[in-house]
mmCIF file as gemmi writes it, N, C-alpha and C atoms, coordinates in Angstrom:
data_model
loop_
_atom_site.group_PDB
_atom_site.id
_atom_site.type_symbol
_atom_site.label_atom_id
_atom_site.label_alt_id
_atom_site.label_comp_id
_atom_site.label_asym_id
_atom_site.label_entity_id
_atom_site.label_seq_id
_atom_site.pdbx_PDB_ins_code
_atom_site.Cartn_x
_atom_site.Cartn_y
_atom_site.Cartn_z
_atom_site.occupancy
_atom_site.B_iso_or_equiv
_atom_site.pdbx_formal_charge
_atom_site.auth_seq_id
_atom_site.auth_asym_id
_atom_site.pdbx_PDB_model_num
ATOM 1 N N . MET Axp A 1 ? 0.539 -0.666 0.194 1 0 ? 1 A 1
ATOM 2 C CA . MET Axp A 1 ? 0.423 0.083 0.029 1 0 ? 1 A 1
ATOM 3 C C . MET Axp A 1 ? 0.624 1.194 -0.109 1 0 ? 1 A 1
ATOM 4 N N . HIS Axp A 2 ? 0.269 2.688 -0.3 1 0 ? 2 A 1
ATOM 5 C CA . HIS Axp A 2 ? 1.453 3.745 -0.381 1 0 ? 2 A 1
ATOM 6 C C . HIS Axp A 2 ? 1.307 4.181 0.849 1 0 ? 2 A 1
ATOM 7 N N . LEU Axp A 3 ? 2.017 5.286 0.941 1 0 ? 3 A 1
ATOM 8 C CA . LEU Axp A 3 ? 2.101 5.724 2.69 1 0 ? 3 A 1
ATOM 9 C C . LEU Axp A 3 ? 0.486 7.016 2.797 1 0 ? 3 A 1
ATOM 10 N N . ASN Axp A 4 ? 0.245 7.499 1.304 1 0 ? 4 A 1
ATOM 11 C CA . ASN Axp A 4 ? -1.021 8.347 2.279 1 0 ? 4 A 1
ATOM 12 C C . ASN Axp A 4 ? -2.338 7.21 2.472 1 0 ? 4 A 1
ATOM 13 N N . GLU Axp A 5 ? -2.47 5.793 1.765 1 0 ? 5 A 1
ATOM 14 C CA . GLU Axp A 5 ? -3.455 5.064 2.333 1 0 ? 5 A 1
ATOM 15 C C . GLU Axp A 5 ? -3.085 4.53 3.682 1 0 ? 5 A 1
ATOM 16 N N . ALA Axp A 6 ? -1.985 4.721 4.103 1 0 ? 6 A 1
ATOM 17 C CA . ALA Axp A 6 ? -1.838 3.555 6.008 1 0 ? 6 A 1
ATOM 18 C C . ALA Axp A 6 ? -1.842 5.081 6.481 1 0 ? 6 A 1
ATOM 19 N N . VAL Axp A 7 ? -2.228 6.476 5.598 1 0 ? 7 A 1
ATOM 20 C CA . VAL Axp A 7 ? -1.96 7.685 6.912 1 0 ? 7 A 1
ATOM 21 C C . VAL Axp A 7 ? -3.476 7.909 6.869 1 0 ? 7 A 1
ATOM 22 N N . ALA Axp A 8 ? -4.396 7.06 5.792 1 0 ? 8 A 1
ATOM 23 C CA . ALA Axp A 8 ? -5.744 7.362 5.504 1 0 ? 8 A 1
ATOM 24 C C . ALA Axp A 8 ? -6.574 6.243 6.415 1 0 ? 8 A 1
ATOM 25 N N . LEU Axp A 9 ? -6.083 4.791 6.24 1 0 ? 9 A 1
ATOM 26 C CA . LEU Axp A 9 ? -6.279 3.63 7.006 1 0 ? 9 A 1
ATOM 27 C C . LEU Axp A 9 ? -6.024 3.669 8.94 1 0 ? 9 A 1
ATOM 28 N N . ARG Axp A 10 ? -5 4.778 9.141 1 0 ? 10 A 1
ATOM 29 C CA . ARG Axp A 10 ? -4.717 5.235 10.34 1 0 ? 10 A 1
ATOM 30 C C . ARG Axp A 10 ? -5.419 6.059 11.289 1 0 ? 10 A 1
ATOM 31 N N . ILE Axp A 11 ? -5.834 6.686 10.458 1 0 ? 11 A 1
ATOM 32 C CA . ILE Axp A 11 ? -7.053 8.036 10.713 1 0 ? 11 A 1
ATOM 33 C C . ILE Axp A 11 ? -7.776 7.684 11.291 1 0 ? 11 A 1
ATOM 34 N N . LYS Axp A 12 ? -8.569 6.908 10.006 1 0 ? 12 A 1
ATOM 35 C CA . LYS Axp A 12 ? -9.856 5.714 9.953 1 0 ? 12 A 1
ATOM 36 C C . LYS Axp A 12 ? -9.783 5.043 11.688 1 0 ? 12 A 1
ATOM 37 N N . GLU Axp A 13 ? -8.949 4.232 11.924 1 0 ? 13 A 1
ATOM 38 C CA . GLU Axp A 13 ? -8.996 3.639 12.776 1 0 ? 13 A 1
ATOM 39 C C . GLU Axp A 13 ? -9.08 4.081 14.39 1 0 ? 13 A 1
ATOM 40 N N . LEU Axp A 14 ? -7.871 5.384 14.142 1 0 ? 14 A 1
ATOM 41 C CA . LEU Axp A 14 ? -8.17 5.941 15.839 1 0 ? 14 A 1
ATOM 42 C C . LEU Axp A 14 ? -9.386 6.608 15.769 1 0 ? 14 A 1
ATOM 43 N N . CYS Axp A 15 ? -10.119 7.253 14.868 1 0 ? 15 A 1
ATOM 44 C CA . CYS Axp A 15 ? -11.471 7.915 14.777 1 0 ? 15 A 1
ATOM 45 C C . CYS Axp A 15 ? -12.414 6.818 15.13 1 0 ? 15 A 1
ATOM 46 N N . GLU Axp A 16 ? -12.486 5.554 14.892 1 0 ? 16 A 1
ATOM 47 C CA . GLU Axp A 16 ? -13.098 4.47 15.487 1 0 ? 16 A 1
ATOM 48 C C . GLU Axp A 16 ? -13.013 4.194 16.651 1 0 ? 16 A 1
ATOM 49 N N . GLU Axp A 17 ? -11.69 4.25 17.428 1 0 ? 17 A 1
ATOM 50 C CA . GLU Axp A 17 ? -11.407 3.937 18.77 1 0 ? 17 A 1
ATOM 51 C C . GLU Axp A 17 ? -11.411 4.901 19.446 1 0 ? 17 A 1
ATOM 52 N N . SER Axp A 18 ? -11.75 6.278 19.011 1 0 ? 18 A 1
ATOM 53 C CA . SER Axp A 18 ? -12.192 7.482 20.219 1 0 ? 18 A 1
ATOM 54 C C . SER Axp A 18 ? -13.829 8.155 19.539 1 0 ? 18 A 1
ATOM 55 N N . LYS Axp A 19 ? -14.448 6.814 18.867 1 0 ? 19 A 1
ATOM 56 C CA . LYS Axp A 19 ? -15.557 6.92 18.587 1 0 ? 19 A 1
ATOM 57 C C . LYS Axp A 19 ? -16.168 8.783 17.536 1 0 ? 19 A 1
ATOM 58 N N . LEU Axp A 20 ? -15.173 9.361 16.706 1 0 ? 20 A 1
ATOM 59 C CA . LEU Axp A 20 ? -15.033 10.116 16.194 1 0 ? 20 A 1
ATOM 60 C C . LEU Axp A 20 ? -15.578 9.621 14.98 1 0 ? 20 A 1
ATOM 61 N N . THR Axp A 21 ? -16.4 11.003 14.498 1 0 ? 21 A 1
ATOM 62 C CA . THR Axp A 21 ? -16.636 11.317 13.374 1 0 ? 21 A 1
ATOM 63 C C . THR Axp A 21 ? -15.866 12.188 12.504 1 0 ? 21 A 1
ATOM 64 N N . GLN Axp A 22 ? -15.595 12.647 11.067 1 0 ? 22 A 1
ATOM 65 C CA . GLN Axp A 22 ? -14.33 12.824 10.556 1 0 ? 22 A 1
ATOM 66 C C . GLN Axp A 22 ? -15.076 14.512 11.052 1 0 ? 22 A 1
ATOM 67 N N . TYR Axp A 23 ? -16.242 15.051 11.002 1 0 ? 23 A 1
ATOM 68 C CA . TYR Axp A 23 ? -16.628 16.126 11.232 1 0 ? 23 A 1
ATOM 69 C C . TYR Axp A 23 ? -16.022 16.013 13.054 1 0 ? 23 A 1
ATOM 70 N N . GLN Axp A 24 ? -16.298 15.694 13.595 1 0 ? 24 A 1
ATOM 71 C CA . GLN Axp A 24 ? -15.454 16.033 15.52 1 0 ? 24 A 1
ATOM 72 C C . GLN Axp A 24 ? -14.335 15.821 15.442 1 0 ? 24 A 1
ATOM 73 N N . LEU Axp A 25 ? -13.79 15.036 14.174 1 0 ? 25 A 1
ATOM 74 C CA . LEU Axp A 25 ? -12.255 15.872 14.235 1 0 ? 25 A 1
ATOM 75 C C . LEU Axp A 25 ? -11.757 16.921 14.019 1 0 ? 25 A 1
ATOM 76 N N . TYR Axp A 26 ? -12.726 17.446 12.498 1 0 ? 26 A 1
ATOM 77 C CA . TYR Axp A 26 ? -12.87 18.454 12.518 1 0 ? 26 A 1
ATOM 78 C C . TYR Axp A 26 ? -12.234 19.115 13.346 1 0 ? 26 A 1
ATOM 79 N N . LEU Axp A 27 ? -13.133 19.665 14.213 1 0 ? 27 A 1
ATOM 80 C CA . LEU Axp A 27 ? -14.077 20.092 14.937 1 0 ? 27 A 1
ATOM 81 C C . LEU Axp A 27 ? -12.538 19.928 15.804 1 0 ? 27 A 1
ATOM 82 N N . LYS Axp A 28 ? -12.001 18.749 16.484 1 0 ? 28 A 1
ATOM 83 C CA . LYS Axp A 28 ? -10.766 18.384 17.392 1 0 ? 28 A 1
ATOM 84 C C . LYS Axp A 28 ? -9.864 19.811 17.198 1 0 ? 28 A 1
ATOM 85 N N . SER Axp A 29 ? -9.424 19.574 15.676 1 0 ? 29 A 1
ATOM 86 C CA . SER Axp A 29 ? -8.142 19.405 15.191 1 0 ? 29 A 1
ATOM 87 C C . SER Axp A 29 ? -7.768 20.706 15.013 1 0 ? 29 A 1
ATOM 88 N N . GLY Axp A 30 ? -8.902 21.169 14.132 1 0 ? 30 A 1
ATOM 89 C CA . GLY Axp A 30 ? -8.797 22.297 13.42 1 0 ? 30 A 1
ATOM 90 C C . GLY Axp A 30 ? -8.336 22.109 11.915 1 0 ? 30 A 1
ATOM 91 N N . VAL Axp A 31 ? -8.296 20.842 11.042 1 0 ? 31 A 1
ATOM 92 C CA . VAL Axp A 31 ? -8.164 20.737 10.13 1 0 ? 31 A 1
ATOM 93 C C . VAL Axp A 31 ? -8.956 20.654 9.208 1 0 ? 31 A 1
ATOM 94 N N . PRO Axp A 32 ? -8.752 21.504 8.423 1 0 ? 32 A 1
ATOM 95 C CA . PRO Axp A 32 ? -10.197 21.522 7.379 1 0 ? 32 A 1
ATOM 96 C C . PRO Axp A 32 ? -10.72 20.37 7.222 1 0 ? 32 A 1
ATOM 97 N N . GLN Axp A 33 ? -12.088 20.465 7.165 1 0 ? 33 A 1
ATOM 98 C CA . GLN Axp A 33 ? -12.858 19.146 6.719 1 0 ? 33 A 1
ATOM 99 C C . GLN Axp A 33 ? -12.413 18.497 5.122 1 0 ? 33 A 1
ATOM 100 N N . SER Axp A 34 ? -12.642 19.68 4.349 1 0 ? 34 A 1
ATOM 101 C CA . SER Axp A 34 ? -12.106 19.551 2.909 1 0 ? 34 A 1
ATOM 102 C C . SER Axp A 34 ? -10.442 18.4 2.688 1 0 ? 34 A 1
ATOM 103 N N . THR Axp A 35 ? -9.767 19.182 3.875 1 0 ? 35 A 1
ATOM 104 C CA . THR Axp A 35 ? -8.408 18.345 3.663 1 0 ? 35 A 1
ATOM 105 C C . THR Axp A 35 ? -8.207 16.817 4.483 1 0 ? 35 A 1
ATOM 106 N N . LEU Axp A 36 ? -9.399 17.007 5.174 1 0 ? 36 A 1
ATOM 107 C CA . LEU Axp A 36 ? -9.664 15.273 6.073 1 0 ? 36 A 1
ATOM 108 C C . LEU Axp A 36 ? -9.828 14.65 4.908 1 0 ? 36 A 1
ATOM 109 N N . SER Axp A 37 ? -11.477 14.803 4.203 1 0 ? 37 A 1
ATOM 110 C CA . SER Axp A 37 ? -11.848 14.504 3.353 1 0 ? 37 A 1
ATOM 111 C C . SER Axp A 37 ? -10.693 13.958 2.325 1 0 ? 37 A 1
ATOM 112 N N . THR Axp A 38 ? -10.414 14.683 2.219 1 0 ? 38 A 1
ATOM 113 C CA . THR Axp A 38 ? -9.111 13.814 0.239 1 0 ? 38 A 1
ATOM 114 C C . THR Axp A 38 ? -7.942 13.8 0.965 1 0 ? 38 A 1
ATOM 115 N N . ILE Axp A 39 ? -7.905 13.457 2.325 1 0 ? 39 A 1
ATOM 116 C CA . ILE Axp A 39 ? -6.966 12.342 2.974 1 0 ? 39 A 1
ATOM 117 C C . ILE Axp A 39 ? -7.892 11.268 2.948 1 0 ? 39 A 1
ATOM 118 N N . MET Axp A 40 ? -8.706 11.745 3.642 1 0 ? 40 A 1
ATOM 119 C CA . MET Axp A 40 ? -9.482 10.028 3.308 1 0 ? 40 A 1
ATOM 120 C C . MET Axp A 40 ? -9.848 9.222 2.236 1 0 ? 40 A 1
ATOM 121 N N . LYS Axp A 41 ? -10.016 10.246 0.933 1 0 ? 41 A 1
ATOM 122 C CA . LYS Axp A 41 ? -10.032 9.853 0.037 1 0 ? 41 A 1
ATOM 123 C C . LYS Axp A 41 ? -8.731 9.44 -0.617 1 0 ? 41 A 1
ATOM 124 N N . CYS Axp A 42 ? -7.869 9.151 -0.257 1 0 ? 42 A 1
ATOM 125 C CA . CYS Axp A 42 ? -6.297 8.964 -0.769 1 0 ? 42 A 1
ATOM 126 C C . CYS Axp A 42 ? -5.637 10.061 -1.946 1 0 ? 42 A 1
ATOM 127 N N . SER Axp A 43 ? -6.29 11.022 -1.791 1 0 ? 43 A 1
ATOM 128 C CA . SER Axp A 43 ? -5.965 11.781 -3.433 1 0 ? 43 A 1
ATOM 129 C C . SER Axp A 43 ? -5.241 12.752 -2.643 1 0 ? 43 A 1
ATOM 130 N N . TYR Axp A 44 ? -4.697 12.628 -1.87 1 0 ? 44 A 1
ATOM 131 C CA . TYR Axp A 44 ? -3.858 13.499 -1.22 1 0 ? 44 A 1
ATOM 132 C C . TYR Axp A 44 ? -2.49 13.152 -1.754 1 0 ? 44 A 1
ATOM 133 N N . PRO Axp A 45 ? -1.393 13.739 -2.426 1 0 ? 45 A 1
ATOM 134 C CA . PRO Axp A 45 ? -0.199 13.692 -3.206 1 0 ? 45 A 1
ATOM 135 C C . PRO Axp A 45 ? 0.856 13.367 -2.575 1 0 ? 45 A 1
ATOM 136 N N . SER Axp A 46 ? 0.923 14.277 -1.679 1 0 ? 46 A 1
ATOM 137 C CA . SER Axp A 46 ? 1.713 14.445 -0.284 1 0 ? 46 A 1
ATOM 138 C C . SER Axp A 46 ? 1.242 15.024 0.513 1 0 ? 46 A 1
ATOM 139 N N . MET Axp A 47 ? 1.144 14.234 1.787 1 0 ? 47 A 1
ATOM 140 C CA . MET Axp A 47 ? 1.062 14.544 3.012 1 0 ? 47 A 1
ATOM 141 C C . MET Axp A 47 ? 2.406 15.558 3.667 1 0 ? 47 A 1
ATOM 142 N N . LYS Axp A 48 ? 1.717 16.893 4.86 1 0 ? 48 A 1
ATOM 143 C CA . LYS Axp A 48 ? 2.609 17.381 5.342 1 0 ? 48 A 1
ATOM 144 C C . LYS Axp A 48 ? 2.597 16.266 6.977 1 0 ? 48 A 1
ATOM 145 N N . LEU Axp A 49 ? 3.633 16.925 7.136 1 0 ? 49 A 1
ATOM 146 C CA . LEU Axp A 49 ? 4.288 16.512 8.788 1 0 ? 49 A 1
ATOM 147 C C . LEU Axp A 49 ? 2.443 17.074 9.724 1 0 ? 49 A 1
ATOM 148 N N . ARG Axp A 50 ? 2.879 18.34 9.272 1 0 ? 50 A 1
ATOM 149 C CA . ARG Axp A 50 ? 2.569 19.209 10.191 1 0 ? 50 A 1
ATOM 150 C C . ARG Axp A 50 ? 0.517 19.124 9.73 1 0 ? 50 A 1
ATOM 151 N N . ILE Axp A 51 ? -0.208 18.469 9.354 1 0 ? 51 A 1
ATOM 152 C CA . ILE Axp A 51 ? -1.21 18.178 9.234 1 0 ? 51 A 1
ATOM 153 C C . ILE Axp A 51 ? -1.249 16.933 10.263 1 0 ? 51 A 1
ATOM 154 N N . ILE Axp A 52 ? -0.895 15.47 10.044 1 0 ? 52 A 1
ATOM 155 C CA . ILE Axp A 52 ? -0.638 15.145 10.915 1 0 ? 52 A 1
ATOM 156 C C . ILE Axp A 52 ? -0.924 14.947 12.157 1 0 ? 52 A 1
ATOM 157 N N . TYR Axp A 53 ? 0.477 16.011 12.164 1 0 ? 53 A 1
ATOM 158 C CA . TYR Axp A 53 ? 0.425 16.405 13.742 1 0 ? 53 A 1
ATOM 159 C C . TYR Axp A 53 ? -1.064 17.046 14.045 1 0 ? 53 A 1
ATOM 160 N N . GLU Axp A 54 ? -1.673 18.116 13.568 1 0 ? 54 A 1
ATOM 161 C CA . GLU Axp A 54 ? -2.11 18.378 13.986 1 0 ? 54 A 1
ATOM 162 C C . GLU Axp A 54 ? -3.557 17.486 14.696 1 0 ? 54 A 1
ATOM 163 N N . ILE Axp A 55 ? -3.88 17.221 13.575 1 0 ? 55 A 1
ATOM 164 C CA . ILE Axp A 55 ? -4.623 15.614 13.628 1 0 ? 55 A 1
ATOM 165 C C . ILE Axp A 55 ? -4.549 14.792 14.791 1 0 ? 55 A 1
ATOM 166 N N . CYS Axp A 56 ? -3.28 14.555 15.211 1 0 ? 56 A 1
ATOM 167 C CA . CYS Axp A 56 ? -2.661 13.736 16.445 1 0 ? 56 A 1
ATOM 168 C C . CYS Axp A 56 ? -3.474 14.996 17.364 1 0 ? 56 A 1
ATOM 169 N N . ASP Axp A 57 ? -2.867 15.613 17.603 1 0 ? 57 A 1
ATOM 170 C CA . ASP Axp A 57 ? -3.256 17.21 18.432 1 0 ? 57 A 1
ATOM 171 C C . ASP Axp A 57 ? -5.433 16.747 18.841 1 0 ? 57 A 1
ATOM 172 N N . GLY Axp A 58 ? -5.516 17.018 17.594 1 0 ? 58 A 1
ATOM 173 C CA . GLY Axp A 58 ? -7.431 16.217 17.761 1 0 ? 58 A 1
ATOM 174 C C . GLY Axp A 58 ? -7.706 14.911 18.183 1 0 ? 58 A 1
ATOM 175 N N . LEU Axp A 59 ? -7.043 13.929 18.479 1 0 ? 59 A 1
ATOM 176 C CA . LEU Axp A 59 ? -6.877 12.901 19.023 1 0 ? 59 A 1
ATOM 177 C C . LEU Axp A 59 ? -7.201 13.012 20.411 1 0 ? 59 A 1
ATOM 178 N N . GLY Axp A 60 ? -5.367 14.014 21.11 1 0 ? 60 A 1
ATOM 179 C CA . GLY Axp A 60 ? -5.106 13.684 22.179 1 0 ? 60 A 1
ATOM 180 C C . GLY Axp A 60 ? -4.026 12.642 22.114 1 0 ? 60 A 1
ATOM 181 N N . ILE Axp A 61 ? -3.298 12.162 20.793 1 0 ? 61 A 1
ATOM 182 C CA . ILE Axp A 61 ? -2.347 11.322 20.789 1 0 ? 61 A 1
ATOM 183 C C . ILE Axp A 61 ? -0.913 11.965 20.028 1 0 ? 61 A 1
ATOM 184 N N . SER Axp A 62 ? 0.021 11.247 20.327 1 0 ? 62 A 1
ATOM 185 C CA . SER Axp A 62 ? 1.687 11.594 20.271 1 0 ? 62 A 1
ATOM 186 C C . SER Axp A 62 ? 1.783 11.387 18.707 1 0 ? 62 A 1
ATOM 187 N N . LEU Axp A 63 ? 2.852 12.407 17.9 1 0 ? 63 A 1
ATOM 188 C CA . LEU Axp A 63 ? 2.616 11.373 16.446 1 0 ? 63 A 1
ATOM 189 C C . LEU Axp A 63 ? 3.726 10.271 16.702 1 0 ? 63 A 1
ATOM 190 N N . ASN Axp A 64 ? 4.358 9.512 17.31 1 0 ? 64 A 1
ATOM 191 C CA . ASN Axp A 64 ? 4.442 8.096 18.289 1 0 ? 64 A 1
ATOM 192 C C . ASN Axp A 64 ? 3.763 7.688 18.085 1 0 ? 64 A 1
ATOM 193 N N . ASP Axp A 65 ? 2.924 8.227 18.466 1 0 ? 65 A 1
ATOM 194 C CA . ASP Axp A 65 ? 1.487 7.14 19.015 1 0 ? 65 A 1
ATOM 195 C C . ASP Axp A 65 ? 0.802 6.923 17.451 1 0 ? 65 A 1
ATOM 196 N N . PHE Axp A 66 ? 0.636 8.143 16.71 1 0 ? 66 A 1
ATOM 197 C CA . PHE Axp A 66 ? 0.432 7.715 15.554 1 0 ? 66 A 1
ATOM 198 C C . PHE Axp A 66 ? 0.981 6.62 14.601 1 0 ? 66 A 1
ATOM 199 N N . PHE Axp A 67 ? 2.172 6.184 15.047 1 0 ? 67 A 1
ATOM 200 C CA . PHE Axp A 67 ? 2.302 5.507 13.58 1 0 ? 67 A 1
ATOM 201 C C . PHE Axp A 67 ? 3.678 4.576 14.523 1 0 ? 67 A 1
ATOM 202 N N . ASN Axp A 68 ? 3.066 4.672 15.804 1 0 ? 68 A 1
ATOM 203 C CA . ASN Axp A 68 ? 3.146 2.527 15.976 1 0 ? 68 A 1
ATOM 204 C C . ASN Axp A 68 ? 1.836 1.724 15.736 1 0 ? 68 A 1
ATOM 205 N N . SER Axp A 69 ? 2.027 1.858 14.222 1 0 ? 69 A 1
ATOM 206 C CA . SER Axp A 69 ? 1.582 0.772 14.049 1 0 ? 69 A 1
ATOM 207 C C . SER Axp A 69 ? 1.732 0.183 13.04 1 0 ? 69 A 1
ATOM 208 N N . PRO Axp A 70 ? 1.246 -1.213 12.656 1 0 ? 70 A 1
ATOM 209 C CA . PRO Axp A 70 ? 1.75 -2.402 11.708 1 0 ? 70 A 1
ATOM 210 C C . PRO Axp A 70 ? 1.776 -1.86 10.026 1 0 ? 70 A 1
ATOM 211 N N . LEU Axp A 71 ? 0.52 -0.635 10.177 1 0 ? 71 A 1
ATOM 212 C CA . LEU Axp A 71 ? 0.742 -0.286 8.749 1 0 ? 71 A 1
ATOM 213 C C . LEU Axp A 71 ? 2.086 0.583 8.028 1 0 ? 71 A 1
ATOM 214 N N . PHE Axp A 72 ? 2.444 0.923 8.59 1 0 ? 72 A 1
ATOM 215 C CA . PHE Axp A 72 ? 3.674 1.948 9.113 1 0 ? 72 A 1
ATOM 216 C C . PHE Axp A 72 ? 4.927 0.303 8.925 1 0 ? 72 A 1
ATOM 217 N N . ASP Axp A 73 ? 4.981 -0.634 8.927 1 0 ? 73 A 1
ATOM 218 C CA . ASP Axp A 73 ? 5.847 -1.552 8.631 1 0 ? 73 A 1
ATOM 219 C C . ASP Axp A 73 ? 6.703 -1.206 7.367 1 0 ? 73 A 1
ATOM 220 N N . ARG Axp A 74 ? 7.577 -1.159 6.836 1 0 ? 74 A 1
ATOM 221 C CA . ARG Axp A 74 ? 8.677 -1.182 6.208 1 0 ? 74 A 1
ATOM 222 C C . ARG Axp A 74 ? 7.581 -2.425 5.241 1 0 ? 74 A 1
ATOM 223 N N . ASP Axp A 75 ? 7.389 -3.36 5.483 1 0 ? 75 A 1
ATOM 224 C CA . ASP Axp A 75 ? 7.001 -4.542 4.283 1 0 ? 75 A 1
ATOM 225 C C . ASP Axp A 75 ? 5.464 -3.876 3.726 1 0 ? 75 A 1
ATOM 226 N N . ASN Axp A 76 ? 5.204 -3.541 4.447 1 0 ? 76 A 1
ATOM 227 C CA . ASN Axp A 76 ? 3.81 -2.849 3.816 1 0 ? 76 A 1
ATOM 228 C C . ASN Axp A 76 ? 3.245 -1.833 3.604 1 0 ? 76 A 1
ATOM 229 N N . ILE Axp A 77 ? 4.305 -0.655 3.175 1 0 ? 77 A 1
ATOM 230 C CA . ILE Axp A 77 ? 4.884 0.253 2.072 1 0 ? 77 A 1
ATOM 231 C C . ILE Axp A 77 ? 5.504 0.498 1.082 1 0 ? 77 A 1
ATOM 232 N N . ASP Axp A 78 ? 4.112 0.66 -0.098 1 0 ? 78 A 1
ATOM 233 C CA . ASP Axp A 78 ? 5.426 0.574 -1.55 1 0 ? 78 A 1
ATOM 234 C C . ASP Axp A 78 ? 5.582 1.908 -1.722 1 0 ? 78 A 1
ATOM 235 N N . ASP Axp A 79 ? 6.809 2.003 -1.763 1 0 ? 79 A 1
ATOM 236 C CA . ASP Axp A 79 ? 7.713 3.022 -2.453 1 0 ? 79 A 1
ATOM 237 C C . ASP Axp A 79 ? 6.782 3.906 -4.043 1 0 ? 79 A 1
């Protein structure tokens, strides 16, 4: 899978764990709903770490927590 797909899946996982909708994540993180939608559709060509940081802030987790997932294992990511 591509990195943007792994990011989208991880956000989905974390939102489900926290019982948050995309709209609620927008309210908590400040990341525009249109940006979240683009990320979730995997149409975001290059992910900025700042956006992931803001999403993590909204979820109340660290960047380390975000990337601490088998989704980001080197064997799972295509170049």
